[in-house]
C-alpha positions, 0 to 999 in steps of 0.5 A: 549470687546477688542478682546485678539486675535487681540490685538487691542489698545483702539482706534484701530478698530478690522478689519485689513483693517479698521486699515490700514486706521485708524491708519495713521490718528491716527498717524497724529491726534496725531502729530497735537495734540502734535503740538497744545499742544506746542502752549499752552506754559507758560514761567515760567521765572525761567527755559528756558523750558516753560510749555506746554500740549505736554506731555499730548498728548505724553502719550495719543498717547502711551496709546491709539495707542500702542507703534508703532503708538504712537512713530510714532506720535511723530517721525512725530511731531519731523520730522515736527519741524526739517523740519521747520514747526513751531510746537515746543513751542511758534511757534519755528522750526528747527534743532537748537531747538532740540539742545537747552534747550528743546531738551531732553524733545522733543527727549524723546516723541517717547520713552515715547510714546512707553514705555507707549504703551508697558507697558499699553498693549492692555487689558486696565488694570488700574494698567499697564496704571497707571505704564506706565504713571509714566514711560512715564513722568519719561522718559521725565524728565530724558531725558529732565533734562539730556540734560538740564544739557549739555546745561546749565552746571547746578549742580544736585540741580539746575538742579532739580529745573529748569528742573523738579520741576516746572513741576511735578504738571503739570505732575501729572494732565496730567497723571491723565487726560490721565488715566481718558481718557484712562479708559473711552475709554476702558470701552466704547469699552468694552460695544460695 
């Protein structure tokens, strides 16, 4: 069972010494997974934003690592990309990518991971996790579409059509995968 006194997150070990070694590795792992998710990119043609698996790992980072480590993993991911490592969608890198059409989505990643971790909490309750995943996905859409409106000068209807609608079904699937994975990990930890 998750120890309520240590407030351990589903992937975090109970021992402080082990946590000091494990959490930096988990942060690096989720930065890497987000980068790999960026390389699974499908250009849609109707929008300048490709469909990727990044948000799956953003949500998982928050739900499994907690708010601080989850956000840290995404800040590491963004830092690598800004520094020139080709971790953004379709092998892109550099600061200009942050100011392009996908910049708002990318900049939302740390906040989304932090909110998912904070809302879902360390007790692994299903309803809180589900709400957290909806909020995290919504933050990514709001910040992404908001920045896309600045870059493209699209009106609200067109903005929804190119910045949100093409990604809604995928967001539901990714949130469901994240929810099921989180529930499974929490259940496994409770059996120990």
